C-alpha positions in Angstrom: 5.2 19.3 5.0 8.5 21.1 4.6 10.0 19.1 1.8 7.6 17.6 -0.7 9.8 15.8 -3.2 8.1 12.7 -4.2 4.6 12.6 -5.3 4.2 9.0 -4.8 0.6 8.6 -5.1 -0.2 5.3 -3.4 -3.5 4.8 -5.0 -3.0 1.3 -3.9 -5.5 1.9 -1.1 -8.4 2.6 -3.4 -10.2 -0.1 -5.2 -9.8 -0.3 -9.0 -13.1 -1.1 -10.6 -12.2 -0.5 -14.2 -11.4 -3.4 -16.5 -7.9 -3.9 -17.6 -7.7 -4.3 -21.4 -3.9 -4.6 -21.6 -2.2 -5.6 -18.3 1.3 -4.9 -19.6 0.4 -1.3 -20.4 -1.4 -0.9 -17.1 1.7 -2.1 -15.1 3.9 0.3 -17.0 1.6 3.2 -16.0 1.4 2.0 -12.4 5.0 2.2 -11.5 5.8 4.7 -8.7 9.1 6.4 -9.3 10.9 8.6 -6.7 11.9 12.1 -7.5 13.7 15.0 -5.7 12.4 18.4 -4.8 14.2 21.7 -5.2 16.1 21.1 -1.9 17.4 17.8 -3.1 15.5 15.8 -0.5 13.2 12.9 -1.0 9.7 12.7 0.4 6.7 10.5 0.1 3.1 11.5 -0.3 0.5 9.0 0.6 -3.1 9.6 -0.4 -5.2 7.8 2.2 -7.0 9.7 4.9 -6.1 7.2 7.6 -2.3 7.1 6.9 -1.5 10.3 8.7 -3.5 9.1 11.7 -1.6 5.8 11.6 1.8 7.6 11.3 1.1 10.0 14.2 -0.9 7.8 16.6 0.1 4.2 15.9 3.4 3.8 14.2 6.6 3.6 16.2 8.4 6.9 16.2 11.3 7.6 13.8 13.7 7.6 16.7 13.1 3.8 17.1 14.9 3.1 13.8 18.3 3.7 12.2 18.5 4.7 8.5 20.5 1.5 7.7 17.9 -0.7 9.4 15.1 1.0 7.4 17.0 0.8 4.1 17.6 -2.9 4.6 14.0 -3.6 5.5 12.7 -1.4 2.6 14.9 -3.3 0.1 13.2 -6.6 1.1 9.7 -5.1 1.4 9.8 -3.4 -2.0 11.0 -6.6 -3.6 8.1 -8.5 -1.9 5.6 -5.8 -2.8 6.7 -5.8 -6.4 6.5 -9.6 -6.5 2.9 -9.4 -5.3 2.1 -6.7 -7.8 3.6 -8.7 -10.7 1.9 -11.9 -9.8 -1.5 -10.2 -9.3 -1.8 -11.2 -5.7 -3.6 -8.8 -3.4 -5.0 -6.7 -6.4 -7.5 -5.0 -4.1 -4.6 -3.5 -2.1 -1.5 -3.4 -4.4 -2.2 -1.4 -7.5 1.2 -0.3 -8.5 4.8 -1.4 -8.3 7.5 0.7 -6.5 10.7 1.9 -8.2 13.2 1.8 -5.3 16.9 1.9 -5.8 18.7 0.5 -2.6 21.9 2.2 -3.7 20.3 5.6 -3.6 20.6 7.6 -0.4 17.0 8.7 0.2 17.4 9.8 3.8 15.9 8.6 7.1 12.6 10.5 6.7 11.9 8.9 3.3 13.0 5.5 4.5 10.9 5.7 7.6 7.7 6.8 5.8 8.1 4.1 3.1 8.6 1.5 5.8 5.5 2.8 7.6 3.5 2.4 4.3 4.1 -1.3 4.6 3.3 -1.3 8.3 0.1 0.6 7.5 -1.0 -1.9 4.8 -0.5 -4.6 7.4 -2.5 -2.7 10.0 -5.4 -1.6 7.8 -5.7 -4.6 5.4 -4.0 -7.4 7.4 -1.5 -8.0 4.5 1.4 -10.0 6.0 4.8 -9.0 4.6 7.9 -11.0 5.5 10.1 -7.9 5.6 8.3 -6.3 8.5 9.7 -6.7 12.0 7.6 -8.6 14.5 6.7 -5.5 16.4 5.3 -3.8 13.3 3.1 -6.7 12.2 0.7 -6.6 15.1 -2.8 -5.4 14.2 -3.2 -2.5 16.6 
């Protein structure tokens, strides 16, 4: 990929079998924070072998969305995601919180990919999230 800015390791798709001795410290370690590459662009790396398949073959194309639409949805979805993480719901799927600043201009590519992460989790695990649009919640 041309611009690899954010190494946002979404290990949330792997199952965590280790015991948590101190949940507060574990949560602090599990926060995903965006960063910029040398070109000043944001990107997202997802470590799951099926995500690229989903993105290329199943997800709606980026041209179907506007940046403002994606930013609005991602703001709600990140809040919902972090709420699930903090409450311990869906521990087998959500293993880290997401540090997302809605005031930051990430760019449409980043916003699209982040939104598709939520659509992917819905597709693969059936996790219903209220911030997804109706056409992105269908199990394909």
